[in-house]
C-alpha positions, 0 to 999 in steps of 0.5 A: 370601926369601918370593918365592923360596920360593914361585917353587921350591915348583911347580918342585920339584913337578913332579919328583914327577910321573910321566914322561910320553911324546910323546903325554901319557900317563905312559910305562910303568913298570918295577915288578913286572918279572923278569929273564928273562935272566941275561946270561951264559947262554941258561939258560930259553931254547931255539931252535926250527927248526920255523919256516918260517924254518928250511926251508933248513937240512939240519940244521934249526938254527934260526938262531945263537943265542949270548951276547956277552959283552962286551955281555952281550946275546943275539946272532943271526944265520943259520948259513948263508945264509938260515937263521934261526929262534926263540930262545923262553923255556922258560916260558909266559905269558898276559897280560903285558908284556915289555921290553927293550934292543935294538942290531941292525944295520940290515938283519936281519929280526926280532921279539919274538913274544908267546904263541909256540909252538915253530912261530913261530905267535904275535901279533908285535911287529916289529922288521923293521929293515930298508928297508921295514920297521917297528918295534913295529907288529903281525903275526899270525905264522902266524896265520889269519885274519892281520893286518899294522898299523903307522903307519910305514915305514923308507925307505933309511936308518935316519934315514929313515922315512914315515908310514903310515895306521893306526887309531892314528897315528905318535906322532913326526913322520917328520922327528924320527926321526933324533933320537928313535932313536939307531942304534947305540945301546942302545934301548928297546922293550916290548910288553903282551899282555892278554885273548883276542881279544888288545889289544896296545900298544906302545912305543919309549924309553917312547912308545906306538907301536901299540894294537891289538886282534885280533878274533879267539881265538886261544891263551891263552899261549905263549913269549916269543920272539926271531927271525931271519929266514930267506931272503938271506944275513945271516950277516954281520949281527947281531940284539942284545938284553940286559936282558930283563924280562918283568912278568905280568898274570894 
């Protein structure tokens, strides 16, 4: 009886430890987050056709954005072949962390824009969910000078990636990607931006995937935006986002 108690005590204690990422660092927490999508309407959001992705539309519509009532998610696609845009929050943010669940078709080029203006000039956490694309690398969207940092690239299949050289090493071996990332299911993406010049950190399913420090002072605040890229014909493929929440860090 005495031995059994000694054996069980340390195991029970493990449940009190915080969740940990693949790299051994504590996974990000959800304390202090506020929802910015009610699951039913686009209240608090607006479509912008001012980006270069809307150049093919005569009406400059900014793509097609709507709420999928069954999935309770924001869905986006090109409204006519080649025409996209962004859906941006009406509220602006400075230092913050944003998290969302994503279930996109494999093909559309999207993105999570941080401190964006209506022209789509922003720090971007990449959601280039297609062959030769990347998730949660960082990109200076419309910024000068720009930057583009990633540590992996999708091959022709969503289950296949190759590692790219980067200061922040890919935290998951390419052969483990198929068991880590579940296409067709909801997977969490997260990004944090602080300071100016900005320091950007991203996560996929609680695992830190990128940490990048910009070298140029830029905008202090801006909106949070979702993107449908222009070009090609992706009118039958969709991006989908739900459970969108933000924590201000000012």
